[in-house]
N, CA and C of each residue as an Amber inpcrd file, in Angstrom:
protein
   261
-302.3380000 -21.6170000  23.8760000-302.8910000 -21.4660000  25.0450000
-302.6880000 -20.4990000  25.6340000-303.0940000 -19.4890000  26.4630000
-302.2180000 -18.3310000  26.6940000-301.2930000 -18.5850000  27.9180000
-300.0280000 -17.7890000  27.8950000-299.5200000 -18.0090000  28.5280000
-299.8940000 -17.7850000  30.7810000-300.5640000 -16.6720000  30.2300000
-300.9030000 -17.0660000  32.0390000-301.7380000 -18.2080000  32.3870000
-302.5600000 -19.0810000  31.5490000-303.4730000 -20.3960000  31.0520000
-301.6370000 -21.0830000  31.5840000-300.8170000 -21.2340000  31.1020000
-300.4600000 -22.4830000  30.8610000-299.6400000 -22.7840000  32.3650000
-299.4730000 -21.3170000  32.5800000-298.1610000 -21.1840000  34.1010000
-299.3620000 -21.8590000  35.3000000-300.1870000 -21.0730000  35.2360000
-301.6690000 -21.6360000  36.0960000-301.5380000 -23.2910000  35.8050000
-301.0460000 -23.6360000  34.8560000-301.8390000 -25.4400000  34.5890000
-300.3620000 -26.1050000  35.1390000-298.7600000 -25.3610000  34.5990000
-297.6430000 -25.7410000  35.7480000-298.1130000 -25.8780000  36.7350000
-298.3700000 -24.4560000  37.1700000-298.0470000 -24.5070000  38.9310000
-298.8530000 -25.3420000  39.3180000-300.2730000 -25.9140000  38.7180000
-301.5310000 -26.9020000  39.5740000-300.5710000 -28.1240000  39.4430000
-299.9150000 -28.9030000  38.3070000-299.4110000 -29.9550000  37.9940000
-297.8100000 -29.9650000  39.4360000-297.2450000 -29.1860000  39.4010000
-296.3980000 -28.7830000  40.6670000-296.8310000 -29.0000000  41.2990000
-297.9330000 -28.2110000  42.3650000-298.1690000 -28.6550000  43.4640000
-298.8950000 -29.9160000  43.5270000-299.5210000 -30.5900000  42.7420000
-299.7360000 -31.9260000  42.6810000-298.6560000 -32.6630000  42.3720000
-296.9960000 -32.7220000  41.8200000-296.6660000 -33.0680000  42.4960000
-295.6060000 -33.1080000  43.5990000-295.9990000 -32.7880000  44.5330000
-295.6990000 -31.9070000  45.9820000-296.3320000 -33.1280000  47.1120000
-297.2380000 -32.5030000  46.7830000-298.3340000 -33.6080000  47.3420000
-298.2030000 -35.2440000  47.0730000-297.9440000 -35.6040000  45.9820000
-297.5520000 -36.8060000  45.1160000-296.2310000 -37.8860000  46.2510000
-294.9720000 -36.9640000  46.1320000-294.3530000 -37.3180000  46.2550000
-293.9310000 -37.2410000  48.4480000-295.3110000 -36.5300000  48.7100000
-294.7720000 -36.3270000  50.4610000-295.6440000 -37.3650000  50.6670000
-296.8570000 -38.4340000  49.4500000-297.3620000 -39.7290000  50.5970000
-296.7990000 -40.4200000  50.4790000-296.9460000 -41.1250000  51.4010000
-296.0320000 -42.6620000  52.1810000-297.3030000 -43.7210000  51.1590000
-298.7630000 -43.8850000  50.9850000-299.0520000 -45.2840000  51.0380000
-298.9860000 -44.6320000  49.0110000-298.0090000 -45.7710000  48.6750000
-298.2870000 -46.3290000  46.9060000-299.8510000 -45.6600000  46.7920000
-300.5840000 -46.5370000  46.8980000-301.7540000 -45.9360000  45.8120000
-302.3360000 -44.7800000  46.5350000-302.6280000 -44.2990000  47.4140000
-302.7310000 -43.0840000  47.7200000-302.0870000 -41.9430000  46.5820000
-301.1120000 -42.3790000  46.4500000-300.4260000 -41.5300000  45.5540000
-300.8510000 -41.5690000  44.0760000-300.8710000 -43.3390000  43.5210000
-300.8770000 -42.8510000  42.5010000-302.9270000 -42.4740000  42.5920000
-304.0720000 -42.7030000  43.3880000-304.7720000 -42.1330000  43.4120000
-305.0770000 -40.3770000  42.8620000-304.1160000 -39.9140000  43.6580000
-303.8100000 -38.2760000  43.6710000-303.6440000 -38.4750000  41.7100000
-301.8760000 -38.8800000  41.8310000-301.4040000 -38.0290000  40.6070000
-303.1200000 -39.2300000  39.7120000-303.7110000 -40.0180000  39.3330000
-304.3620000 -39.9270000  38.5340000-305.4660000 -38.9610000  38.2930000
-305.5050000 -38.6160000  39.4030000-307.3340000 -37.4690000  39.8480000
-306.9820000 -36.0730000  38.8620000-305.4380000 -36.0690000  39.0750000
-304.9600000 -35.0610000  37.9450000-305.0820000 -35.2190000  36.9560000
-304.6520000 -36.4400000  36.4210000-304.0830000 -36.5900000  35.1070000
-305.9970000 -36.3390000  34.2170000-306.7130000 -37.0470000  34.9860000
-308.0600000 -37.2080000  34.9030000-308.6120000 -35.3360000  34.4180000
-308.3110000 -35.1920000  35.1640000-308.4100000 -33.4640000  35.0910000
-307.9550000 -32.5890000  34.0150000-307.0690000 -33.2490000  33.4670000
-305.8110000 -32.0560000  32.7740000-306.2310000 -32.3580000  31.1590000
-307.2270000 -33.9990000  31.2430000-307.3930000 -34.9280000  30.0830000
-308.7970000 -34.6910000  29.4280000-309.2030000 -34.3530000  30.8330000
-311.0450000 -34.0370000  30.9020000-311.5900000 -35.5550000  30.7210000
-310.9490000 -36.4480000  31.1280000-311.0150000 -38.1430000  30.7050000
-312.1610000 -37.9550000  31.5010000-312.9900000 -39.6260000  32.1510000
-314.1690000 -40.1700000  33.0210000-313.7380000 -40.9820000  33.5360000
-312.8680000 -41.3580000  32.8610000-312.6950000 -42.7890000  33.2690000
-310.9550000 -42.9840000  33.3690000-310.2490000 -43.7720000  33.7200000
-308.7620000 -43.6120000  33.7620000-308.2700000 -44.8890000  35.2680000
-306.9610000 -45.0350000  34.7570000-306.1880000 -46.4390000  36.0260000
-305.0510000 -46.7060000  35.6370000-304.9610000 -46.7380000  37.2570000
-302.8160000 -46.6380000  36.7540000-302.5740000 -48.4700000  37.5440000
-301.9730000 -49.0940000  36.3740000-301.6120000 -50.8510000  36.6060000
-300.6470000 -50.7990000  37.1660000-300.3360000 -51.3940000  37.3060000
-298.6170000 -51.9230000  37.5820000-298.1310000 -53.3230000  37.6650000
-297.3630000 -53.5610000  37.1380000-296.4350000 -54.3110000  36.7710000
-295.7690000 -55.7150000  38.0160000-295.9790000 -56.4840000  38.2310000
-295.0570000 -57.2420000  39.5690000-294.3630000 -58.5700000  39.3630000
-292.6380000 -58.3780000  39.2650000-292.0980000 -59.0160000  38.1850000
-292.5920000 -60.5800000  39.7680000-292.1230000 -59.9750000  41.0720000
-292.2460000 -61.0460000  41.8600000-293.2920000 -62.8330000  41.5050000
-294.3800000 -61.6950000  40.8000000-295.3230000 -62.9020000  41.0280000
-296.2560000 -63.0500000  39.6930000-295.9360000 -62.2020000  38.7430000
-295.9130000 -62.0350000  37.3190000-297.2130000 -61.5660000  37.3460000
-297.7120000 -60.8140000  37.7850000-299.0630000 -60.2460000  37.5590000
-299.0040000 -58.4450000  37.4460000-300.5560000 -58.0120000  37.2680000
-300.7980000 -56.9170000  36.9080000-301.3220000 -56.1010000  37.5610000
-301.7270000 -55.7040000  38.3790000-302.8320000 -55.5110000  39.5340000
-302.8800000 -53.4580000  39.4670000-304.7290000 -53.4990000  39.2950000
-304.6740000 -52.0930000  39.7920000-304.4150000 -50.9320000  41.1160000
-303.7470000 -49.9260000  40.6200000-303.6390000 -49.3290000  41.3450000
-304.8070000 -47.8540000  42.6600000-305.1730000 -47.8190000  41.1460000
-305.6260000 -46.4180000  41.2730000-306.2440000 -46.8240000  39.8590000
-308.1220000 -46.4610000  40.0490000-309.0320000 -46.0090000  39.0410000
-310.4540000 -45.1190000  39.8150000-310.7750000 -44.3920000  38.1620000
-312.1190000 -43.4040000  38.2950000-312.6780000 -43.9740000  37.4610000
-313.9450000 -44.5080000  37.2390000-314.5840000 -43.8290000  36.5100000
-315.3470000 -46.0650000  36.0380000-314.8210000 -46.2710000  36.4120000
-314.3910000 -47.8240000  35.8340000-315.8910000 -48.5800000  36.3490000
-317.1610000 -49.2680000  36.3020000-318.2290000 -49.9400000  37.0330000
-317.1130000 -51.2980000  37.8310000-318.5210000 -51.2310000  38.7900000
-317.7290000 -52.5190000  40.1870000-317.5450000 -53.5520000  39.1000000
-317.6560000 -54.3830000  38.6560000-317.6450000 -55.8360000  37.8640000
-316.2190000 -55.6210000  37.1400000-316.2040000 -54.0950000  36.3780000
-314.9190000 -54.4610000  35.9660000-313.8350000 -54.0470000  37.0310000
-313.3750000 -53.2490000  38.2670000-313.1330000 -53.7320000  38.9330000
-312.5790000 -54.7950000  40.1480000-313.4710000 -55.6480000  40.5300000
-313.7090000 -56.8280000  40.9710000-312.7050000 -57.2160000  41.0940000
-311.6290000 -57.3630000  39.7810000-310.5960000 -58.1620000  39.5210000
-309.4670000 -57.6680000  38.7410000-309.1820000 -57.2550000  40.1310000
-308.0310000 -55.8100000  40.4890000-306.2890000 -56.6950000  40.0730000
-306.6270000 -57.4970000  39.6970000-304.6590000 -58.2550000  39.3380000
-305.1610000 -59.5600000  38.9820000-304.3580000 -59.5840000  37.1610000
-304.4650000 -60.5920000  36.8180000-303.1320000 -61.3120000  36.2170000
-302.7870000 -62.7210000  35.9990000-301.0530000 -63.0900000  35.9160000
-301.2650000 -62.5250000  33.8260000-300.0540000 -62.4230000  34.2010000
-299.7420000 -61.7150000  32.2720000-298.7870000 -63.3240000  31.8860000
-299.0950000 -63.4480000  30.3880000-298.9530000 -64.6430000  29.7520000
-297.8580000 -63.9800000  28.6650000-297.2960000 -64.7080000  28.5820000
-296.2780000 -64.8410000  27.4030000-297.3000000 -64.0940000  26.2030000
-296.6740000 -62.8520000  25.3230000-297.5160000 -62.6640000  24.1800000
-298.2890000 -61.5500000  24.0210000-299.0100000 -61.3770000  26.0520000
-299.5520000 -60.0350000  26.7490000-300.3130000 -60.7030000  27.6910000
-301.2880000 -60.1310000  28.0020000-301.9150000 -59.9630000  29.1640000
-303.6410000 -60.5290000  29.1320000-303.9550000 -61.9900000  30.2770000
-305.0690000 -62.5320000  30.3640000-306.0340000 -62.6030000  31.3760000
-306.9160000 -61.6100000  30.6970000-307.6510000 -61.2710000  32.3150000
-308.9450000 -61.5360000  31.4240000-309.6640000 -62.4450000  32.7080000
-311.5530000 -62.5770000  32.6140000-312.2700000 -61.3850000  33.1450000
-312.9980000 -60.6480000  32.0180000-313.7960000 -60.0930000  32.4450000
-315.7380000 -60.2020000  33.1140000
């Protein structure tokens, strides 16, 4: 990758990081971060899922490119040995 193009990409990432850290709403911040990651990787779909030790669950906090059926169940229990999710 050419140096000017790399510099432009780094500047773009830094500007996105500034926008994300200035955001007080976690889901909005994660959505902004996911959008940039999908743009950089040229992926059509992705998600950010966080674990809650308090409830022992995983929850989708940001997503793009998935069907309504897939994201309709945004939270699921974690079980020993892995995740269990009903699709």
